[in-house]
N, C-alpha and C positions, 0 to 999 in steps of 0.2 A: 235408240234400240238397233238400228240396223247398221250403226258404225259409231266408232269411240268419238269421232269429233262432230257428229250429229249436225245442228244447223251451223256450226262455225264452219264447216267444210263446204256445205251446199250454198252458203252466203259468199263464202270466199271464191267459189265457182263462177256464180252469178257476178260477182265484181269483177273478175278478170275478163269476163266475155261482155262486158256492159249490159248485163240483163237485170230488170227490175226483180227485187227479191221482196218476199213477205214473210215476215217473222211472226209467229204466232204467240200470243200472249200465254199460252200453254206449252211453249216449247221447253226442251230440257237446257238448252243453252240460254244464258241471260242476254238481255239487251247489250248489257256492257262487255260480255264475252265475244258477243257477234261483231260488236264496233272494234275490239280490240284485235280479233282474228283478221278482220278485212282491213285494219288500218284505217278506218273510216272512209275507205273508199267504196264506190257503188252505191247506186240508187235503192233505197228501201221504205217499204211501207211496213206499217206495223198493225198487226190484226187484233183488235181489243174484243173481248168477249162481251156481249151485252148484259149477260147475267153478273157479272162482277159487281160488289158493291162500289158505291159511286165513290168513295174515297179511295178505293184501290184502284179504279179508274182513273182518277185524277192524278194519282202518284205515277201511275204509269206513263200516263201521257206526258208528265214532267221529266219523266226519265227519258222518254223517247226524243222529245223536244230539244233535249240537251246535246242532242248530236245531229249535226247539220246533214249527215246522210240519208236521214229519214226524212221524206218528203211527203208523208199521207199517213192517215190513220184510218184503217178499214174496221167500221163497226160489224161484227160478225152478229147479224140478228135473226141467224137461221135455226137456231136451235133454242128449244122450250122445254127441252127434257134433258135428261142424261145421254151420253152417247153410246152407250152399249147396244150392239147389234145383234141380230139374229145370229149371224156367223161366230161371234164371239160367245155367244151362249152355248151354241152346238161345240165348239171347241175348247170351252172352258179356257178361254184365254185371259191371262194376266200379265200385265207388265213386270219386266224385271225388277226385282226390289231394290236394286243399287240406283235406278234412276230417280231423278228429281225434277220437280218444275222450276227450272231455273229462274224464271221472272215470279212466280208466285210463292216460292218457298219464303221469300221476306215477311208474307202476309199470312203465313199459316198458323201462328200463334194467336194473332189478333183477330182473325175472321175465319179460320177454317174450325171444323169440326170433327175431322178425321184424319188419317194417316195415308188415305189411298190416293195416289197419284192419279188414278184413272179419273177419279172424282174430283180432282184437283183440289185436295184436302177438304171438300166440303165446302169450298170458297163461294162456289156458284150457287144461285139461288134465283128461280123464276121471279120472285118478289122482288130482285133487283132490276129487273129488264128496263131497257131505256125507252122512251116514248118519241114519238117525231120531234116534239120541241127540243129534245136533248141534242139534235143536229146542231140548232141553232146555238144552243150554250157551249156546245164544244168548238163550233167556230168562232164565237166570240171569244172563248177562252184563250184559243190559239192566237187569235189576231194581235195581241199585243206583242208579243215574241217570236211568234212564228208563223206569221201570215201566209208564208210560202207554202206551208202544208195543205195538203188536200184532205177533204172529208169523205169517205166513200161508205156506202153501206153495201153489205153482202148478204145474199140470200135472196135477192129478187128473182122472182119468178112468173111476174105477170106485169102487164104495162101498168095496170092502176097503181101498183106499190111503187114503180120506177118513179112515176110523175109524182107520187106523195112525197117520197123523199127527196126528189130534186127540188119540189115546191117549199121544202122546208129547210133548203140551204145545202144539201149535198152536192159535191162538185162531180161525182160518178156514181153510176150504179154497178153493182158486180153480181153478175147472174150466176147462181150457184145453187145448186139442189142437194146439199148435205144431208137434208131431212129425207132423201130416198133411201137412206141406211135404214130407216124405219118404216117407210111406206113404199114397198117396193112397186107399186103402180104410178108412183111419181113421174111425171114427164121429164125427159132428158133436157138439159140446158139447150140443146141445138133446136129443139122442136118448139121453144117458147122464145129464142132470141130474136127472130126477124119481127114478130108483132111487137116485142119492147123496143126494139131499135127503130122501128117505123114511128110508135107514139113518142119516143125519146126526142129523136132528132126532129120530129115536126112541132114541138114545144119550147125546146132545150136544145138548139143545134150544136152549143160549143160543150154541152155535158159529154163525157166520157162513158163507155161502156165495156166492162171487163168481164170475162166469163172463164169459167173453168169446169171440171167434170167430163173427161170421155177424150181428152187430145193425147193421143198416143203416137201418132205419126204426123210429119209435116202437112200431109194432105188434109189431117183433121183440122189444123189451125189454118188452113187456107178456107175451109168451109166455114169455121166461126167467123173469119174476118168478111167473108161473102155475105153472111147472115148479119153484120152489122157490128161486129166486136172491133173495138181499138185496141184491145190487149187479150192474149190468151194466157192463161197461167197453167203450168205443169205442176201435178201432184205426184201420182205414183210413178210416172216415169223417171222423175228426179231421183224418187227414194230407191228405185232399182240401181240406178247411176251410183248413187252414194254407197250402196250395199257393196256393188261390184267392185269400187275402186275409188271411194272417197272423192276428193276435190277432182280428180283426174276423170273419173266416172261420171260425175255429175257434168263435166264440162264436155263429155262425149256425147251426152245424151242432148246438151243443148245445141251442139255442132250438128249432129245427125238430124235433128229436127229442123234446125236452119236449114241445112243442105236439101232435105226433103222438100220444103217450102219453096226454096228457090227453084228446083227442078220443076215441081208443080206448077209454078209462076211461068217459067219458061214454056213449058209445054201447052200452056193456056194464053200465051201471047201477053202475059201482065209484067210490065216491066218496073211496077213499083207497087206496093200494096194498096194505093188508092186506085189501082187498075182492076181490082179484085170485086167482082159484082154477083150478084145472083146468077148472072149468066153463066158464069163458070160452073155451076152445081146443076147436076141432075137429081133431082129429089127421089125419084122412085121409077122404076122401068117395071111397068105391069104385064106380067106373062100373058101371052095369047093362050085363050082356053080353046 
């Protein structure tokens, strides 16, 4: 919607700068198109919507596993309803009619019940939601041919959920609050990250913690790392770069964030990301009354 090359451009920018890229199951560019655009280069994860029918999920996993550049499956478990937000209602927003869901168009006739791209052709359904036991099943399914692929669960917003998914076989947790688009009082990810990190690292020290939502500057990335994140994902800022300049625009965003992070680290005497701790972050300055 923001650029003709869509995910093919943003994935290529990430590959050229050795950045991890996440492709959504509901993207406009297909798995195969993104792999072709990047010539199989660059580390990639695939985000799998938990509301998809089981047969569709399995076929998507097979399509992803066929390409060695994909190293992980992210189970997106944070949506229990449709994604229409208050802003979309107010602005009467609609996706341009020429767009298609590159990954899901294959399943439209067999599993869909509408022509609405915003609703993923009606393929998504709460009745298809995955359970914790499905994490074990996915790990077992991948173990025969792609045991190198990680399984990550996205939508974690509390320590109990993080420990539950790791206890059921997940390799990493992904702290994300996409549901705040429906509940405006939901906490930000930075506010819950520290408690999740402490709980995870005490019981699963080798588990990784990913986070998104709100990183607009390199200093934001540093704060997330200080609170325990191993990786920080960018959303809107990459979209802005894509709209402004395609591949080069995305690369400029990545490079700007990287430069800002390096500067923030230098000014706080951090020589590597492992040096970044909560000590570098001032949480709040209370005004004198």
